[in-house]
C-alpha positions as CSV (number, residue, x, y, z in Angstrom):
1,M,9.6,10.0,3.2
2,Q,12.0,12.1,1.2
3,T,10.2,15.5,1.5
4,T,12.9,18.1,2.0
5,V,13.4,21.5,0.0
6,R,16.9,23.0,0.2
7,L,17.4,26.6,1.1
8,I,20.8,26.5,2.7
9,S,23.7,24.1,2.5
10,A,24.8,21.9,5.4
11,A,28.5,22.4,4.9
12,T,29.9,25.3,2.8
13,V,33.1,27.1,2.5
14,L,34.8,29.1,5.1
15,A,35.9,32.4,3.4
16,L,36.3,35.2,5.9
17,T,38.2,37.6,3.8
18,A,38.9,41.2,4.8
19,A,36.5,42.5,2.0
20,L,33.5,40.6,3.2
21,F,34.0,39.9,7.0
22,V,32.8,42.8,8.9
23,A,31.7,43.0,12.5
24,C,28.1,44.1,13.2
25,S,29.0,46.9,15.2
26,N,28.9,50.6,14.9
27,S,32.4,52.3,14.1
28,G,33.3,54.6,16.8
29,T,32.1,52.4,19.6
30,S,34.3,49.8,21.6
31,E,34.4,46.1,19.9
32,N,32.0,44.2,22.0
33,K,33.0,40.4,22.5
34,D,29.6,39.6,21.2
35,S,29.8,41.8,17.9
36,T,30.1,38.9,15.6
37,V,26.9,37.2,16.8
38,A,24.5,37.6,13.9
39,A,21.5,36.3,15.7
40,T,20.5,34.1,18.7
41,V,17.8,31.4,18.8
42,N,16.6,30.6,22.4
43,G,20.2,31.8,23.5
44,K,21.9,29.8,20.9
45,N,24.3,32.1,19.0
46,I,24.4,32.1,15.1
47,M,27.8,33.7,14.3
48,L,28.4,36.1,11.4
49,A,31.3,34.0,10.4
50,E,28.6,31.2,9.7
51,V,26.7,33.7,7.4
52,E,29.8,34.7,5.5
53,R,31.0,31.3,4.6
54,Q,27.3,30.4,3.4
55,I,27.4,33.5,1.2
56,S,30.8,32.5,-0.2
57,Q,29.5,29.0,-1.0
58,Q,26.4,30.4,-2.4
59,A,28.3,33.0,-4.6
60,G,30.6,30.4,-6.1
61,G,33.8,32.2,-5.0
62,K,32.9,35.4,-6.5
63,Q,31.6,36.9,-3.1
64,A,33.8,39.8,-3.6
65,Q,32.0,41.1,-6.8
66,L,29.2,41.8,-4.6
67,S,28.0,45.4,-3.9
68,Q,27.3,46.7,-0.5
69,L,23.7,46.2,-1.2
70,E,23.9,42.8,-2.6
71,L,26.0,41.8,0.4
72,A,23.7,43.2,3.0
73,Q,20.7,41.5,1.2
74,A,22.5,38.2,1.0
75,R,23.4,38.3,4.7
76,L,19.9,38.8,5.6
77,Q,18.6,36.0,3.4
78,V,21.5,33.5,4.5
79,L,20.7,34.4,8.2
80,G,17.2,33.8,7.8
81,G,17.9,30.2,6.5
82,L,20.2,29.7,9.4
83,I,17.8,30.7,12.0
84,Q,15.1,28.4,10.5
85,R,17.7,25.6,10.6
86,E,18.4,26.3,14.2
87,V,14.9,26.5,15.1
88,L,14.1,23.2,13.8
89,F,17.2,21.4,15.0
90,Q,16.3,22.9,18.6
91,R,12.6,21.3,18.2
92,A,14.0,18.0,16.9
93,D,16.5,18.1,20.0
94,R,13.4,18.8,22.3
95,E,11.4,15.7,20.5
96,K,14.5,13.5,21.1
97,L,15.2,13.0,17.5
98,L,18.9,13.5,17.5
99,P,21.0,11.1,15.2
100,T,23.5,8.8,17.0
101,E,27.1,8.9,16.2
102,D,26.8,6.0,14.1
103,E,24.1,7.5,12.0
104,I,26.5,10.7,11.6
105,T,29.1,8.6,10.4
106,A,27.1,6.6,7.9
107,A,25.6,9.9,6.3
108,I,29.2,11.2,5.8
109,N,30.6,8.0,4.5
110,T,27.5,7.8,1.9
111,Q,28.4,11.2,0.8
112,K,32.2,10.3,0.5
113,Q,31.1,7.5,-1.8
114,Q,28.9,9.5,-4.0
115,S,31.5,12.1,-4.4
116,G,33.9,9.5,-5.8
117,M,36.8,10.9,-3.6
118,T,39.3,8.8,-1.9
119,D,39.7,9.2,2.0
120,D,42.9,11.3,1.2
121,D,41.1,13.3,-1.4
122,F,38.0,13.9,1.0
123,Q,40.7,15.1,3.9
124,K,42.4,17.5,1.5
125,N,39.0,19.1,0.4
126,L,38.2,19.6,4.0
127,A,41.4,21.2,4.5
128,A,41.1,23.4,1.4
129,Q,37.8,24.7,2.8
130,N,39.3,25.3,6.3
131,L,36.6,22.7,7.4
132,T,37.2,20.1,10.1
133,M,35.7,16.7,10.5
134,E,34.3,17.8,13.8
135,S,32.4,20.8,12.1
136,L,31.4,18.4,9.5
137,R,29.9,16.1,11.9
138,E,27.9,18.9,13.6
139,D,26.6,20.0,10.3
140,A,25.2,16.4,9.5
141,R,23.9,16.1,13.1
142,K,21.7,19.1,12.5
143,D,20.6,17.8,8.8
144,I,19.7,14.6,10.1
145,A,17.9,15.5,13.0
146,I,15.8,18.1,10.9
147,K,14.9,15.2,8.5
148,K,13.7,13.0,11.5
149,L,11.6,15.8,12.6
150,Q,9.9,16.2,9.3
151,D,9.6,12.5,8.8
152,K,7.7,12.1,12.3
153,Y,5.1,14.4,11.0
154,N,5.1,13.6,7.4
155,S,4.7,9.7,8.1
156,K,1.1,10.7,9.1
157,I,-0.1,11.6,5.4
158,T,-2.2,9.1,3.7
159,V,-3.5,9.3,0.2
160,N,-6.6,7.4,-0.8
161,D,-7.5,5.7,-4.2
162,K,-10.3,8.5,-4.9
163,E,-7.8,11.4,-4.5
164,V,-5.4,9.6,-6.9
165,E,-8.2,8.9,-9.5
166,D,-9.4,12.6,-9.1
167,F,-5.7,14.0,-9.6
168,Y,-5.4,11.7,-12.8
169,N,-8.8,12.7,-14.2
170,G,-8.0,16.4,-13.7
171,N,-4.4,16.3,-15.2
172,R,-4.7,13.5,-18.1
173,E,-2.6,15.6,-20.4
174,R,0.3,15.1,-17.9
175,F,0.4,11.5,-18.4
176,V,2.0,10.9,-21.7
177,S,4.7,8.5,-22.5
178,S,6.9,10.6,-25.1
179,R,9.2,9.1,-27.6
180,G,12.7,9.8,-26.2
181,V,15.7,8.6,-24.2
182,A,16.9,8.8,-20.5
183,L,20.7,9.5,-20.7
184,G,23.6,9.5,-18.4
185,M,26.5,11.8,-19.6
186,I,30.1,12.6,-18.6
187,V,31.3,15.8,-19.6
188,I,34.9,17.2,-19.8
189,D,35.0,21.0,-20.3
190,P,38.5,22.7,-21.4
191,A,37.6,25.9,-19.6
192,D,38.8,26.7,-16.1
193,N,35.9,25.2,-13.6
194,S,37.3,25.9,-10.4
195,S,34.7,28.5,-9.7
196,Q,32.1,25.8,-10.2
197,G,33.7,23.8,-7.6
198,I,35.5,21.3,-10.1
199,T,39.0,21.1,-8.5
200,Q,39.9,17.3,-8.8
201,N,42.0,17.1,-12.1
202,D,40.0,19.9,-14.0
203,A,41.1,19.9,-17.4
204,K,42.3,23.5,-18.5
205,S,43.0,23.0,-22.2
206,D,41.8,21.3,-25.4
207,T,44.9,19.0,-25.0
208,E,44.1,18.0,-21.5
209,A,40.2,17.6,-22.1
210,K,40.9,15.1,-24.9
211,L,43.4,13.2,-22.9
212,K,41.0,13.0,-20.0
213,I,37.9,12.1,-22.0
214,D,39.8,9.5,-23.6
215,N,41.1,7.9,-20.4
216,I,37.7,8.0,-19.1
217,Y,36.4,6.3,-22.1
218,Q,39.1,3.5,-21.6
219,Q,37.8,2.9,-18.1
220,L,34.1,2.5,-19.1
221,K,35.3,0.0,-22.0
222,S,37.3,-2.1,-19.3
223,G,34.1,-2.2,-17.1
224,A,34.2,0.7,-14.8
225,D,30.9,1.7,-13.2
226,F,29.6,4.8,-15.3
227,A,28.1,6.4,-12.1
228,T,31.2,6.0,-10.2
229,V,33.3,7.5,-13.0
230,A,30.7,10.4,-13.6
231,R,31.0,11.5,-9.9
232,A,34.7,11.2,-9.7
233,K,35.6,12.9,-13.3
234,S,32.9,14.7,-14.9
235,E,33.0,18.5,-15.0
236,D,29.3,19.1,-15.0
237,P,28.6,20.3,-11.3
238,T,25.0,19.5,-11.5
239,S,24.8,16.1,-13.2
240,L,27.8,14.7,-11.6
241,Q,26.3,14.6,-8.1
242,R,23.6,12.3,-9.7
243,G,26.3,9.9,-11.2
244,G,25.8,11.6,-14.6
245,D,22.1,11.3,-14.7
246,I,20.4,14.0,-16.7
247,G,17.0,12.5,-16.9
248,F,14.5,11.8,-19.6
249,A,14.5,13.9,-22.8
250,T,12.1,13.8,-25.7
251,E,13.6,13.8,-29.3
252,D,12.4,17.4,-29.6
253,D,14.4,18.2,-26.3
254,L,17.5,16.7,-27.9
255,K,17.4,18.8,-31.1
256,Q,16.7,21.9,-29.0
257,N,19.7,21.4,-27.0
258,S,21.9,21.0,-30.0
259,F,22.7,17.2,-30.0
260,P,24.3,16.4,-33.3
261,P,21.6,14.6,-35.6
262,E,23.8,11.6,-36.2
263,L,24.0,11.1,-32.5
264,I,20.3,11.3,-32.0
265,A,19.9,8.9,-34.7
266,R,22.0,6.3,-32.9
267,F,20.0,6.9,-29.6
268,F,16.9,5.9,-31.4
269,G,18.5,3.3,-33.9
270,P,21.4,0.8,-33.0
271,M,22.3,1.8,-29.5
272,Q,21.0,-0.7,-26.9
273,V,19.9,0.2,-23.4
274,G,23.2,0.1,-21.2
275,D,25.4,1.2,-24.2
276,T,27.9,3.9,-24.1
277,T,29.0,6.2,-27.1
278,E,32.6,7.0,-27.6
279,P,33.7,10.5,-26.8
280,V,31.7,13.1,-28.9
281,H,32.9,16.8,-29.5
282,F,30.4,19.2,-29.3
283,T,30.6,22.6,-30.9
284,T,30.8,24.3,-27.5
285,G,34.2,22.6,-27.4
286,K,33.3,20.3,-24.5
287,W,33.8,16.6,-24.8
288,Y,31.0,14.1,-23.9
289,V,30.4,10.3,-23.1
290,F,26.8,9.4,-22.9
291,K,25.2,6.3,-21.6
292,L,21.8,5.1,-22.9
293,E,19.6,4.3,-19.8
294,E,16.0,4.0,-21.5
295,K,14.7,4.3,-24.8
296,R,10.9,4.9,-25.9
297,L,10.4,4.6,-29.5
298,S,6.9,5.8,-29.6
299,T,4.4,8.2,-27.9
300,E,1.4,6.9,-26.0
301,N,-1.0,8.0,-23.5
302,L,-0.9,6.5,-20.0
303,T,-3.8,5.2,-17.9
304,L,-4.1,4.7,-14.2
305,E,-3.2,0.9,-14.7
306,S,0.0,1.8,-16.7
307,P,3.1,0.7,-14.7
308,G,4.1,3.2,-12.0
309,V,1.3,5.8,-12.6
310,R,-0.5,5.3,-9.4
311,Q,2.6,5.3,-7.5
312,Q,3.9,8.4,-9.2
313,I,0.5,10.3,-8.3
314,T,0.7,9.1,-4.7
315,Q,4.1,10.3,-4.2
316,A,3.5,13.6,-5.8
317,L,0.4,14.2,-3.7
318,I,2.4,13.2,-0.5
319,K,5.2,15.5,-1.4
320,Q,2.9,18.5,-1.8
321,R,1.1,17.8,1.7
322,G,4.5,17.1,3.0
323,D,5.8,20.6,1.9
324,I,2.8,22.4,3.6
325,L,3.3,20.2,6.9
326,N,7.0,21.3,7.0
327,A,5.7,24.8,6.6
328,A,3.5,24.6,9.5
329,L,6.0,22.8,11.5
330,L,8.4,25.8,10.8
331,E,5.7,28.3,11.7
332,V,4.8,26.6,15.0
333,A,8.7,26.0,15.9
334,T,9.3,29.5,15.2
335,N,6.5,31.1,17.1
336,E,7.7,29.2,20.1
337,A,11.4,30.4,19.9
338,K,13.0,33.5,21.2
339,I,14.9,34.9,18.2
340,V,17.0,38.0,18.4
341,N,18.3,39.0,14.9
342,N,21.2,41.3,15.7
343,L,22.2,41.8,12.1
344,A,18.7,43.3,11.2
345,S,18.7,45.5,14.1
346,T,22.1,46.8,13.4
347,M,20.8,47.5,9.7
348,L,17.8,49.4,10.9
349,N,20.1,51.5,13.3
350,N,22.6,52.2,10.3
351,P,20.5,52.9,7.2
352,S,23.0,54.9,5.5
353,N,25.7,51.9,5.4
354,L,23.2,49.1,6.5
355,G,25.7,48.5,9.6
356,L,28.5,47.5,7.3
357,R,32.0,49.2,7.6
358,P,33.9,49.5,4.6
359,A,36.8,47.1,4.1
360,S,40.3,48.4,4.9
361,P,42.1,49.8,1.7
362,G,44.1,47.2,0.0
363,A,42.1,44.2,1.3
364,V,41.8,41.4,-1.0
365,A,39.2,38.7,-1.3
366,S,40.6,35.4,-1.8
367,P,37.9,33.1,-3.6
368,A,37.5,29.9,-2.1
369,A,36.5,26.3,-3.4
370,S,32.6,25.8,-3.6
371,S,32.5,22.0,-3.5
372,T,30.3,20.6,-0.7
373,V,31.4,17.7,1.3
374,A,28.5,17.2,3.8
375,P,25.4,15.2,3.3
376,Q,22.9,17.6,1.9
377,M,19.8,17.1,4.0
378,T,19.0,20.8,4.9
379,V,15.4,21.7,4.7
380,A,13.2,24.8,4.4
381,P,9.4,25.0,3.6
382,A,8.0,25.7,0.2
383,A,4.8,25.0,-1.3
384,A,5.0,22.7,-4.1
385,S,2.5,21.4,-6.8
386,P,2.4,17.8,-7.8
387,A,4.6,16.8,-10.6
388,A,3.5,13.6,-11.7
389,S,4.2,13.6,-15.2
390,P,6.9,11.1,-16.3
391,K,8.0,13.6,-19.0
392,A,11.4,15.5,-17.9
393,S,13.9,17.5,-19.6
394,A,17.5,16.5,-20.0
395,A,20.4,18.9,-18.9
396,R,21.4,21.3,-21.3
397,P,24.9,20.0,-22.8
């Protein structure tokens, strides 16, 4: 069962710059060999260096702009996530749920394929982030182990017919098949998108953007797979990870998101499912190619016997219960662990500067790329409500 809620990234950018990387020790004392240990879980060190690279990735390369208070808060939050991850990984280890080397290799290969990168580009991306294949495999090992641990307990969840029917009867307003379309999109933005993790042939001018979108359109006309091209060349950091998929949008959604009226008319008119548009230029300056994945020409109420409704409700209820089980699992594993949070203790002992020494004069922080190359399977508990409605909103162009 796929019941995971992301809190921290499995593989993030290593950015230990002078402006951010400060040892958690008091000034005026001799530097201890363990001064960069942010926390321990059952004696296993979590290094401050790992906290810093997580912050760098989550800040999108703009970590140098964080104030001292923002940095302190970010460190505590990120370290909390890393502690949770280590607690769950150790629990998985004790329950003999660690993945094999073949499973780790398969997970990395899947991520590589989804990214659309060649082997050479993948290696260059690792090097640009100061990551090694060894560290990447270790991240994947933890992610897969945690997922196996969650799956072990989530597999015991059952949902009966009465529960499905009760949910449907209490939420009938959610089950409406609205007039709308499901779309895939490829976006080319003439702006510099490096801070968003778009580093592969990013168009940086109107001319470059037009040339790139025309080249993409020709590839699609020649039979190239839309999702593969989207992952490799789209400059929308969110949808490219899903092969350009932006979900289902009602006609009103499209209008509210400034889709040109003539384009909307084509979606509901002559375009057939599977067709792609020619390059479309929006007033934002961005270029788009859209693929029509699904078309609904009328709005109708769905019943329990409508295709997919029972399955959708069942999956939603399983996910809701799985999130609660994951939270309980983390709580139990945390209670059983011996955790020492050195970073938090240092902050308490240094309330004036939160345990942070200022960066030396002239120190310069160098932004790092924020693309993620490891399998993203990390987990954290969160309560969630069922979302069984087939209605969804398309990403804003």
